[in-house]
Every structure is written in C-alpha cells, then in structure tokens.
C-alpha positions as CSV (number, residue, x, y, z in Angstrom):
1,M,-41.5,16.3,34.6
2,S,-43.3,16.8,37.9
3,R,-42.1,19.4,40.5
4,K,-40.0,18.0,43.3
5,L,-39.2,21.2,45.3
6,F,-42.2,23.5,44.8
7,G,-45.5,22.8,46.5
8,T,-48.8,24.8,46.3
9,D,-47.1,27.9,47.7
10,G,-43.3,27.8,47.0
11,V,-40.7,25.6,48.6
12,R,-41.5,24.8,52.2
13,G,-40.3,22.5,55.0
14,T,-38.5,22.3,58.4
15,A,-35.6,24.7,58.6
16,N,-32.2,23.0,58.2
17,T,-33.8,19.9,56.8
18,H,-34.1,19.2,53.1
19,P,-35.3,21.1,51.1
20,M,-35.2,24.0,53.5
21,T,-31.4,24.2,53.9
22,A,-29.1,27.1,53.4
23,D,-27.4,25.2,50.6
24,M,-30.7,24.8,48.8
25,A,-31.7,28.4,49.3
26,L,-28.4,29.4,47.7
27,R,-29.0,27.2,44.8
28,L,-32.6,28.4,44.4
29,G,-31.4,32.0,44.5
30,A,-28.8,31.3,41.8
31,A,-31.3,29.3,39.7
32,A,-34.0,32.0,40.0
33,G,-31.3,34.7,39.3
34,R,-30.3,32.9,36.1
35,Y,-33.9,32.3,35.1
36,F,-34.8,36.0,35.4
37,R,-31.6,37.3,33.9
38,R,-31.4,35.2,30.7
39,D,-30.9,38.2,28.4
40,G,-27.6,38.9,30.1
41,S,-28.2,42.7,30.4
42,A,-27.2,44.7,33.4
43,A,-29.2,46.3,36.3
44,H,-31.3,43.3,37.2
45,R,-32.7,43.3,40.7
46,V,-34.6,41.2,43.2
47,V,-36.4,42.3,46.4
48,I,-36.4,39.9,49.4
49,G,-38.8,40.1,52.3
50,K,-39.2,37.8,55.3
51,D,-41.3,37.2,58.3
52,T,-40.0,37.0,61.9
53,R,-38.7,33.4,62.1
54,L,-35.2,32.8,63.5
55,S,-34.3,30.9,60.4
56,G,-35.2,33.9,58.2
57,Y,-31.7,35.4,58.7
58,M,-30.0,32.2,57.4
59,F,-32.2,32.0,54.3
60,E,-32.0,35.7,53.6
61,N,-28.2,35.5,53.5
62,A,-28.2,32.3,51.5
63,L,-30.6,33.7,48.9
64,T,-28.6,36.9,48.7
65,A,-25.5,34.9,47.9
66,G,-27.2,32.9,45.2
67,F,-28.7,35.9,43.5
68,T,-25.6,38.1,43.6
69,S,-23.5,35.2,42.2
70,T,-25.6,35.4,39.0
71,G,-25.3,39.2,38.8
72,M,-28.6,40.2,40.4
73,N,-28.7,43.2,42.7
74,V,-30.6,42.5,45.9
75,F,-32.8,44.8,47.9
76,L,-33.5,43.5,51.4
77,L,-36.8,44.6,52.9
78,G,-36.6,42.9,56.3
79,P,-39.9,41.8,57.9
80,V,-42.8,42.8,55.7
81,P,-46.1,41.1,54.8
82,T,-46.1,38.8,51.8
83,P,-48.3,41.2,49.7
84,A,-45.8,43.9,50.3
85,V,-43.3,41.8,48.4
86,G,-45.6,41.5,45.4
87,M,-46.3,45.2,45.5
88,L,-42.7,46.3,45.8
89,T,-41.5,43.9,43.1
90,T,-43.4,46.0,40.6
91,S,-42.9,49.5,42.2
92,L,-39.1,49.0,42.4
93,R,-39.1,47.5,38.9
94,A,-37.5,44.3,40.1
95,D,-37.2,41.2,38.0
96,V,-38.2,38.9,40.8
97,G,-39.5,39.1,44.4
98,V,-38.9,36.6,47.2
99,M,-40.8,36.1,50.4
100,I,-39.2,34.0,53.1
101,S,-42.0,32.6,55.2
102,A,-43.9,29.4,56.0
103,S,-47.1,31.5,56.5
104,H,-49.3,30.0,59.2
105,N,-46.9,27.2,60.1
106,P,-44.9,27.1,63.4
107,H,-41.5,28.7,63.8
108,H,-39.5,25.6,63.0
109,D,-40.8,25.6,59.4
110,N,-39.9,28.1,56.7
111,G,-40.5,28.6,53.0
112,I,-39.4,30.5,49.9
113,K,-42.1,32.1,47.7
114,F,-41.2,33.7,44.3
115,F,-43.0,36.6,42.6
116,G,-42.5,37.5,38.9
117,P,-41.8,41.0,37.6
118,D,-45.6,41.6,37.4
119,G,-45.9,41.0,41.2
120,F,-47.8,37.7,40.8
121,K,-46.7,34.4,42.1
122,L,-44.9,32.2,39.5
123,S,-46.7,29.7,37.3
124,D,-46.1,26.0,37.7
125,E,-44.2,26.1,34.4
126,A,-41.8,28.8,35.7
127,E,-41.2,26.9,38.9
128,L,-40.4,23.8,36.9
129,E,-37.9,25.7,34.9
130,I,-36.2,26.9,38.1
131,E,-36.2,23.4,39.5
132,K,-34.3,22.2,36.3
133,L,-31.7,24.9,36.8
134,V,-31.3,23.9,40.5
135,E,-30.6,20.3,39.3
136,E,-28.3,21.2,36.5
137,G,-26.5,24.0,38.3
138,V,-25.9,27.5,36.8
139,E,-22.8,29.2,35.6
140,P,-22.0,32.1,37.9
141,A,-21.4,35.7,36.7
142,Q,-17.9,36.9,36.0
143,S,-16.3,38.5,39.0
144,V,-16.8,42.0,37.7
145,N,-20.5,41.3,37.2
146,I,-21.3,40.0,40.8
147,G,-24.4,41.7,42.1
148,R,-24.6,44.1,45.1
149,A,-27.0,43.9,48.1
150,K,-28.4,46.7,50.2
151,R,-31.2,47.2,52.7
152,I,-34.3,49.2,51.8
153,D,-35.5,51.1,54.8
154,D,-38.8,52.5,53.4
155,G,-40.4,49.3,52.0
156,R,-42.8,49.0,54.9
157,F,-43.9,52.6,54.7
158,R,-44.5,52.3,50.9
159,Y,-46.7,49.4,51.6
160,N,-48.5,51.2,54.4
161,E,-49.4,54.1,52.2
162,R,-50.5,51.8,49.3
163,V,-53.0,49.9,51.4
164,K,-54.4,53.1,53.0
165,A,-54.9,54.5,49.5
166,T,-57.3,51.7,48.5
167,L,-59.9,53.2,50.8
168,P,-62.3,55.9,49.6
169,A,-60.9,59.4,50.0
170,G,-61.3,60.6,53.6
171,R,-62.3,57.3,55.0
172,R,-61.4,57.2,58.7
173,F,-61.9,54.7,61.6
174,D,-62.2,57.2,64.4
175,G,-64.2,55.9,67.3
176,L,-63.6,52.2,66.4
177,K,-61.9,50.1,69.0
178,V,-60.0,47.4,67.2
179,V,-58.0,44.4,68.5
180,I,-55.2,43.6,66.0
181,D,-53.5,40.2,66.4
182,C,-50.3,40.1,64.2
183,A,-49.4,36.5,65.1
184,N,-45.9,37.7,66.2
185,G,-45.3,37.8,62.4
186,A,-44.4,39.9,59.5
187,A,-47.1,42.6,60.1
188,Y,-46.2,43.2,63.7
189,K,-45.3,46.8,62.9
190,T,-47.3,47.4,59.7
191,A,-50.8,46.6,60.8
192,P,-50.9,48.6,64.1
193,E,-49.3,51.5,62.3
194,V,-51.9,51.6,59.5
195,L,-54.9,51.2,61.8
196,W,-53.7,53.9,64.2
197,E,-52.9,56.3,61.4
198,L,-56.5,55.8,60.1
199,G,-57.8,56.9,63.5
200,A,-58.7,53.6,65.2
201,E,-58.1,52.9,68.9
202,I,-56.0,49.8,68.7
203,I,-55.3,47.0,71.2
204,P,-52.4,45.1,69.7
205,V,-51.6,41.4,70.5
206,G,-49.1,39.2,68.9
207,V,-46.6,42.0,68.3
208,T,-43.6,40.9,70.2
209,P,-41.8,38.4,67.9
210,N,-38.7,36.7,69.3
211,G,-38.0,34.4,66.3
212,L,-39.7,31.4,67.9
213,N,-43.2,32.5,68.8
214,I,-44.7,33.2,65.3
215,N,-48.2,31.8,65.1
216,E,-47.9,30.4,68.6
217,K,-51.3,30.6,70.4
218,C,-52.2,33.6,68.3
219,G,-53.0,34.8,64.8
220,S,-55.5,33.5,62.3
221,T,-55.0,29.9,63.1
222,D,-55.5,30.3,66.9
223,T,-58.0,33.2,67.5
224,R,-58.7,32.5,71.1
225,L,-56.4,35.2,72.5
226,A,-57.8,37.8,70.2
227,A,-61.4,36.8,70.9
228,E,-60.8,37.0,74.6
229,T,-59.2,40.4,74.2
230,V,-62.1,41.7,72.1
231,V,-64.6,40.7,74.8
232,A,-62.5,41.9,77.7
233,H,-61.9,45.3,76.3
234,G,-65.3,45.8,74.8
235,A,-63.8,46.2,71.3
236,D,-65.9,46.7,68.2
237,V,-64.0,44.1,66.2
238,G,-60.9,41.9,66.1
239,I,-58.5,41.3,63.2
240,C,-56.3,38.2,63.2
241,L,-53.5,37.9,60.7
242,D,-51.2,34.9,60.1
243,G,-47.4,34.9,60.1
244,D,-46.9,36.5,56.8
245,A,-50.2,38.6,56.9
246,D,-51.7,37.2,53.7
247,R,-54.6,35.7,55.6
248,V,-57.2,37.2,57.9
249,M,-60.0,36.2,60.3
250,I,-62.5,38.7,61.7
251,I,-63.8,38.5,65.2
252,D,-67.1,40.3,66.1
253,E,-67.8,42.2,69.3
254,K,-69.1,39.0,70.9
255,G,-65.9,37.1,70.3
256,R,-67.2,35.0,67.4
257,V,-64.9,34.2,64.5
258,A,-65.7,34.8,60.8
259,D,-63.7,33.0,58.2
260,G,-62.7,33.9,54.7
261,D,-66.0,32.7,53.2
262,Q,-68.1,35.1,55.3
263,I,-65.7,38.0,54.5
264,M,-65.9,37.2,50.8
265,A,-69.7,37.0,50.9
266,L,-69.8,40.5,52.4
267,L,-67.4,42.0,50.0
268,A,-69.0,40.3,46.9
269,A,-72.5,41.6,47.9
270,R,-71.2,45.1,48.5
271,W,-69.2,45.2,45.3
272,A,-72.0,43.8,43.2
273,A,-74.4,46.5,44.6
274,E,-71.8,49.1,43.7
275,G,-71.3,47.7,40.2
276,R,-67.7,46.8,40.9
277,L,-67.8,43.0,41.0
278,R,-66.6,42.0,37.5
279,Q,-68.9,39.7,35.7
280,G,-70.9,39.2,38.9
281,T,-68.4,36.5,39.9
282,L,-66.4,35.5,43.0
283,V,-63.5,33.0,42.7
284,A,-63.0,30.7,45.7
285,S,-61.2,27.4,46.2
286,V,-62.9,24.0,46.2
287,M,-62.8,24.2,50.1
288,S,-65.2,27.1,50.3
289,N,-68.5,26.2,52.0
290,L,-71.5,25.2,49.9
291,G,-73.4,27.9,51.9
292,L,-71.3,30.6,50.1
293,E,-72.3,29.2,46.8
294,R,-76.0,29.3,47.8
295,F,-75.6,32.9,49.1
296,L,-74.3,34.1,45.7
297,D,-76.8,32.1,43.7
298,A,-79.7,33.8,45.6
299,R,-78.3,37.2,44.5
300,G,-77.8,36.3,40.9
301,L,-74.0,36.1,41.4
302,H,-71.7,33.3,40.4
303,L,-69.0,31.3,42.2
304,E,-66.0,30.0,40.3
305,R,-64.0,27.3,42.1
306,A,-60.3,26.9,41.8
307,A,-57.7,24.5,43.2
308,V,-56.6,25.0,46.8
309,G,-53.9,27.7,47.1
310,D,-54.3,31.4,46.7
311,R,-52.1,31.5,43.6
312,Y,-54.5,29.1,41.8
313,V,-57.4,31.4,42.8
314,V,-55.4,34.3,41.4
315,E,-54.6,32.4,38.2
316,R,-58.4,31.7,37.7
317,M,-59.2,35.4,38.4
318,R,-56.7,36.5,35.8
319,E,-57.9,34.0,33.2
320,G,-61.5,35.1,33.6
321,G,-61.0,38.8,34.2
322,F,-62.4,38.6,37.8
323,N,-61.4,41.0,40.5
324,L,-62.5,39.3,43.8
325,G,-61.5,35.9,45.2
326,G,-60.1,34.0,48.1
327,E,-60.2,31.1,50.3
328,Q,-62.1,29.9,53.4
329,S,-58.7,30.0,55.2
330,G,-58.6,33.8,55.0
331,H,-56.8,34.6,51.8
332,I,-58.8,37.5,50.3
333,V,-57.6,38.6,46.9
334,M,-58.6,42.0,45.4
335,T,-56.7,42.3,42.1
336,D,-57.8,45.9,41.7
337,Y,-55.3,46.6,44.5
338,A,-53.0,43.7,45.1
339,T,-51.5,40.7,43.3
340,T,-51.9,38.1,46.1
341,G,-53.9,37.5,49.3
342,D,-53.7,40.5,51.7
343,G,-55.0,40.1,55.2
344,L,-54.6,43.7,56.2
345,L,-56.1,45.1,53.0
346,A,-59.2,42.8,53.4
347,A,-59.5,43.9,57.1
348,L,-59.4,47.6,56.1
349,H,-62.3,47.0,53.6
350,F,-64.2,45.1,56.2
351,L,-63.8,48.1,58.6
352,A,-64.9,50.4,55.9
353,A,-68.1,48.3,55.6
354,L,-68.6,48.5,59.3
355,V,-68.4,52.3,59.2
356,D,-70.6,52.7,56.1
357,E,-73.4,50.4,57.3
358,G,-73.4,51.5,61.0
359,R,-74.1,48.0,62.1
360,P,-72.2,45.8,64.7
361,A,-69.6,43.4,63.4
362,S,-71.8,40.5,64.5
363,E,-74.3,41.4,61.8
364,L,-71.7,41.8,59.0
365,V,-69.8,38.6,59.7
366,H,-72.8,36.4,59.5
367,Q,-73.8,36.7,55.8
368,F,-75.0,33.1,55.3
369,E,-75.8,29.9,57.1
370,T,-72.9,27.4,56.6
371,V,-73.6,23.9,55.4
372,P,-72.1,21.5,58.1
373,Q,-68.6,20.7,57.0
374,M,-66.1,18.2,58.4
375,L,-62.4,18.1,57.6
376,K,-60.0,15.5,58.9
377,N,-56.3,14.9,58.0
378,V,-54.4,11.7,57.6
379,R,-50.7,11.7,57.8
380,Y,-48.7,9.3,55.6
381,Q,-45.0,8.5,55.0
382,A,-42.9,9.7,52.1
383,G,-43.2,7.3,49.2
384,Q,-46.7,6.1,50.1
385,A,-49.7,6.6,47.9
386,P,-52.7,5.6,50.0
387,L,-55.2,7.2,47.6
388,D,-54.2,4.7,45.0
389,A,-55.2,1.7,47.1
390,D,-58.1,-0.3,45.6
391,N,-60.0,-0.4,48.9
392,V,-59.6,3.4,49.4
393,R,-60.9,4.0,45.9
394,K,-63.9,1.8,46.5
395,V,-64.8,3.4,49.9
396,I,-64.6,6.8,48.2
397,A,-66.8,5.8,45.3
398,D,-69.4,4.3,47.6
399,A,-69.4,7.4,49.8
400,E,-69.8,9.7,46.8
401,A,-72.8,7.7,45.6
402,K,-74.4,7.8,49.0
403,I,-74.0,11.5,49.5
404,A,-74.9,12.5,46.0
405,G,-77.6,15.2,45.9
406,Q,-77.2,15.9,49.6
407,G,-73.7,17.3,49.8
408,R,-70.2,16.9,48.4
409,I,-66.8,15.2,49.2
410,L,-63.4,16.6,48.5
411,I,-60.2,14.6,49.1
412,R,-56.8,16.0,48.3
413,K,-53.1,15.8,49.2
414,S,-51.7,18.8,51.1
415,G,-49.3,20.8,49.0
416,T,-47.1,21.7,52.0
417,E,-47.3,18.6,54.3
418,P,-47.5,14.8,53.9
419,L,-51.2,14.8,54.7
420,I,-54.4,13.6,53.0
421,R,-57.2,16.0,53.6
422,V,-60.7,14.5,53.7
423,M,-63.5,17.0,53.6
424,A,-67.2,16.6,53.2
425,E,-70.3,18.8,53.4
426,C,-73.8,17.6,54.1
427,E,-77.0,18.8,55.9
428,D,-77.4,15.4,57.5
429,A,-74.9,15.4,60.4
430,G,-75.0,11.6,60.8
431,L,-74.3,11.0,57.1
432,L,-71.5,13.6,57.2
433,S,-69.7,11.9,60.1
434,E,-70.2,8.5,58.6
435,T,-68.8,9.6,55.2
436,V,-65.7,11.3,56.5
437,D,-64.9,8.7,59.2
438,G,-65.3,5.9,56.7
439,I,-62.9,7.4,54.2
440,V,-60.4,8.4,56.9
441,A,-60.3,4.8,58.2
442,A,-59.7,3.5,54.8
443,V,-56.8,5.9,54.1
444,E,-55.3,5.3,57.5
445,A,-55.3,1.5,56.9
446,A,-53.6,2.0,53.5
447,A,-51.0,4.3,55.1
448,L,-49.9,1.8,57.7
C-alpha cells in the first residue's frame, strides 16, 4: 500500500483544500493519538508547535480535538521552530510531537509533520499505519478518559537555552554585526533573542508576521532583502531562515549567498580536523553539488547521498552512525545536538567558525568551486505520469549516455507539489543546457 496523504515531509497542501482541511487534521490527530496510545495506559501526551500562518490556528484546534478525543493530553507550544518540537518531544517525555508548517511555502499552504517519542520524524512505515487509521476511523476514548489541553509558556526559552548550550563554553559573538532574517516565520522571536543574548549586534528583518507574509520576499528562499541589508549596514554576516527555521542560508559581508552545500563543507572540514566527524563521512541528498563531493574526496572524506528530504538524510545518518548531514536547500543536521534540520543551530556554529578563524565570511562561505548545475521544474496534472511515457524515457536515456563521464542527471517527482524536477550538472555549459532543456521539453509534451 502506497502513502496517499504523506509526502516527503508530512502532509502538506493548500489550506482548506484536501488534504489540508480542519476535518482531515482532526482525523490525523485522532489516528496519530490512537497509534501512539495503543497500550491503553494513562498519561500520554503530545506537543504541538506551529509557525505563523493564519491557518495555523485552525489546524492547531483541529489537531487538539483529534488527539484529546483519543485520550492524549496536549501541550500547545505556539510559534516555535520545527527543531524545537523535536527537542521538546523528548524533553517533555511526550509520545508524539507535531509541527504545523509548510516550511518555505507561501502562506496559503500549510502542513502537518509528526515526530516520534525519540524526537525524530516518523518512518514511512509509521506514516502508512497512521494513514490506515485515518481511513478506517478510530474508536474515541470513553468520556472520562478524554485528554486535556494546555499552553506551555516556556517552550521557546527551553529551546533557546538548548541551542546556546551546543557552543563551546564561553563562546560569545561580541563585536559581530549580524543581519537575521526570520522570514516572518516561526523563529521571529527565538533567533533574535539567541543572537542578542550571545552578544551580537543584530539587525532583524522578517520579524513582523501577520499570518499572511511568511516567506514573502524574505527568508532563505528570497535572500535579496537580507543581502541588501547586510551591505547597507556594513554587517559582518547575514543569516536567512525559512518559515519554520529548519533551513538556513548564509550571506557574506559582500551580500553573496552561500547555500547548504558550502555550509556543510565548512563544518565537515572543521569537524574532521577536530576528530569529531564520525567515520569521516558527510551525508547529503542527491541534489548536493558534485563540487561538494570533490571537496570531500580531496580531504580523504566521504559523501553519502540520500533521497531528497531531510528526514531521509537523517535516516541514513542514523543507519550509518554519522553525525553531520544536510541538503543544498539549507537543512543542516547535527545529530549530536538535534534530531532534524536546524537553521539557527547551524548559523550559530557558522558564527563560531567566523570568530575562531578571524576571517571574513566571504572566505568561509566559499569552500569549493561548484560544478555548473541547472534545475527546472515541470508542472503536471493529478493522475498524469509523464515520466512513464516512452518518449520521455528515451530522451532521458539518450541524455544520460551523452553526459556520462562529464556530469550527472537527476530527475524526480516533488514530494510536496505536482512537479517533475529535472536537474543536471556538467562542466560543459552548452551540454548542460541542451540536456536539461531536452528532457524538460519531453516531459512537458507528455504532460499536455
């Protein structure tokens, strides 16, 4: 049985449109409550966090109703970063954690992500079991066993202290001028608080959420405002988070952007030099640039590739016993400290490197030369399978044969949108363009 509701990162879609409806959230809450309360004992609990989307109120209430109907006690955290939910699920001894967020998507989308009692995102198998319970329906608890709900006021501060504690004792950022862009999202209070408490002079942007402006012309998916602010204020560095703060992009003092690959390269090299990089291995997704792989190879280090999605990166890290991984998109996972991608945590460790090495950000963010990479998306309609078309398969096979030895091709369906993503890397710019455009044209024709 294949999953129908869950994608690569929970359940996601347009708010008030299937599957992201209040009714479905209630059913998901009840199903997850029953799944995590199968032994029938008392004192089961769930923590629920959210970002700043207007629809978050609706889903928060619906999930609460679903969970309490099965006897789960609900702790409501309010707006907190996604990694805070993973952390608080374990520290509060909860059976399950939930984050209401569509991450880097616009305000009209929303999503529901689940964390198990160990603070890690659920496996495909667990999500499939919850889907089955949604379809079959669950028996509610007896009236005397209905759960309670209450708000937790100190969740954000617990998280703040945890991320600060990951830095070496006494590490401060006094004298650093930092632009922090919170994407009008979940970290709009957390990130400025942490940076200021560590001594940095902060210039905050994207910290005035109104329910509709999350990720709008700001954050890790649109770094222009932060880059302009860094240059205008003569800042040392800029930090751009996404809507739920599990991604980060770094901006140097010249306004240039460094993605997750460059950040991972820096951290991997530092950790390896300190003897902290387990098995000399970094885990990244199949989307990470070939230049990162060459950078690691040159230092006797190894790159493991996982499927796209930070939870698949984490799964590979746990399987292999690795402690550093992430994605080009800005998810940076440090399992010594966190159970999922954490943009603020990664930013703090980048700032620590900046202080330790005494060099400008422009030198630290350029760890390797990227291999030219091109990515194009093709939208298709529900029910279509353009990648199964004979002509598309032939075009892809021909392209792979032509680029062999010079680069690579990656074609995949998005796990959150009806898109086919066509990506290629190649030193030959002409061959790169020809390869991607040829495959895109074939897919578009099949999707008509």
